[in-house]
matplotlib code that plots the C-alpha trace (Angstrom):
import matplotlib.pyplot as plt

x = [81.9, 80.7, 79.5, 76.8, 78.0, 78.0, 78.5, 82.4, 81.2, 78.8, 81.3, 83.4, 80.5, 79.7, 83.6, 83.5, 80.7, 81.2, 85.2, 85.1, 84.0, 86.3, 86.5, 84.3, 81.8, 81.6, 81.2, 78.6, 76.7, 77.1, 75.8, 72.7, 71.7, 72.0, 69.8, 67.3, 66.9, 66.8, 64.6, 62.3, 62.4, 64.5, 64.1, 66.6, 65.2, 63.8, 67.2, 69.1, 67.0, 67.2, 70.8, 71.6, 69.7, 71.6, 75.1, 74.4, 75.6, 73.7, 70.9, 72.4, 75.7, 74.3, 72.1, 75.2, 77.2, 74.3, 73.6, 77.4, 77.3, 75.3, 75.9, 78.2, 81.8, 81.6, 78.9, 80.3, 81.7, 85.3, 85.7, 86.6, 89.5, 91.1, 89.6, 89.7, 85.9, 84.5, 81.2, 79.4, 79.6, 76.3, 76.8, 79.9, 77.8, 75.1, 76.9, 78.5, 75.0, 73.2, 76.0, 75.4, 71.6, 72.1, 74.6, 71.4, 68.8, 68.1, 69.9, 67.0, 65.3, 64.6, 63.6, 64.4, 62.4, 64.2, 62.6, 64.3, 63.4, 63.8, 61.8, 65.2, 65.4, 62.4]
y = [251.0, 253.8, 252.7, 253.9, 255.0, 252.0, 249.5, 248.8, 248.5, 245.9, 244.1, 244.0, 242.7, 239.7, 239.1, 238.7, 236.6, 234.4, 234.1, 231.0, 233.4, 235.0, 238.6, 238.5, 236.3, 238.9, 241.7, 240.0, 239.1, 242.5, 243.9, 241.4, 241.8, 245.7, 245.7, 243.6, 245.7, 248.8, 247.7, 245.8, 242.9, 239.7, 239.5, 239.8, 242.1, 244.4, 244.4, 244.9, 247.8, 249.5, 249.1, 250.3, 253.5, 253.6, 253.2, 254.9, 251.6, 249.8, 247.6, 244.5, 245.2, 244.9, 242.0, 240.1, 241.0, 239.5, 236.4, 235.6, 235.6, 232.5, 230.7, 227.6, 228.3, 226.9, 229.0, 232.4, 234.8, 234.8, 230.9, 230.4, 233.1, 231.1, 233.3, 231.6, 231.4, 229.7, 228.1, 229.2, 226.3, 226.8, 224.0, 225.8, 228.8, 227.2, 227.1, 230.7, 232.1, 230.4, 232.0, 235.4, 235.0, 233.8, 236.8, 239.1, 237.2, 238.3, 235.7, 235.0, 233.4, 229.6, 228.9, 229.9, 229.2, 227.9, 227.6, 225.9, 226.3, 222.9, 224.0, 223.5, 219.8, 219.4]
z = [150.4, 152.9, 156.2, 158.4, 161.9, 164.1, 161.5, 162.1, 165.8, 164.8, 162.9, 165.9, 168.0, 165.3, 165.4, 169.1, 169.5, 166.3, 166.0, 163.8, 160.8, 158.5, 158.1, 154.8, 156.8, 159.5, 157.2, 155.3, 158.7, 159.5, 156.6, 156.5, 160.3, 160.1, 157.0, 158.2, 161.7, 159.6, 156.9, 159.3, 156.8, 156.2, 152.6, 150.3, 147.9, 150.4, 152.5, 149.4, 148.2, 151.8, 152.0, 148.4, 149.3, 152.7, 150.9, 147.6, 145.9, 142.8, 144.5, 142.2, 143.8, 147.2, 146.4, 145.1, 148.1, 150.5, 148.3, 148.5, 152.6, 152.3, 148.9, 148.8, 148.1, 144.7, 143.8, 144.9, 142.3, 141.9, 142.4, 138.8, 139.1, 141.9, 144.8, 148.1, 148.9, 152.4, 152.6, 156.0, 158.5, 159.9, 162.5, 164.0, 164.6, 166.7, 170.0, 169.6, 168.5, 171.5, 173.9, 172.6, 172.9, 176.6, 177.1, 176.5, 178.5, 182.3, 184.6, 186.3, 183.7, 184.0, 180.4, 177.0, 173.9, 170.9, 167.5, 164.3, 160.7, 159.0, 155.9, 153.7, 154.8, 152.2]

ax = plt.figure().add_subplot(projection="3d")
ax.plot(x, y, z, "-o")
ax.set_aspect("equal")
plt.show()
């Protein structure tokens, strides 16, 4: 897949701050996050359409790649062919992600607002 300028550098940054992620997970998160920023949207359809146009790839291919990033291992493509697939362990990402956020904050700040979305707990 052709890469926009800076995507490899962004993958390195993601890998540095979230070292517990596998390389495919780093690439998936890198693609998602770049797509969200450039499309100025976090919707799967919008991000996939934007990245497909940017990368010159079919939208369905990009959409499947983005969906594969957050799906459970048993639901990922290739699992029936014996491919090794991992489920993203979100709990293990919290502390490294918080460290990353804190690395970007001004050291003199005494407070940090933290919001959590529990909508999937239904």
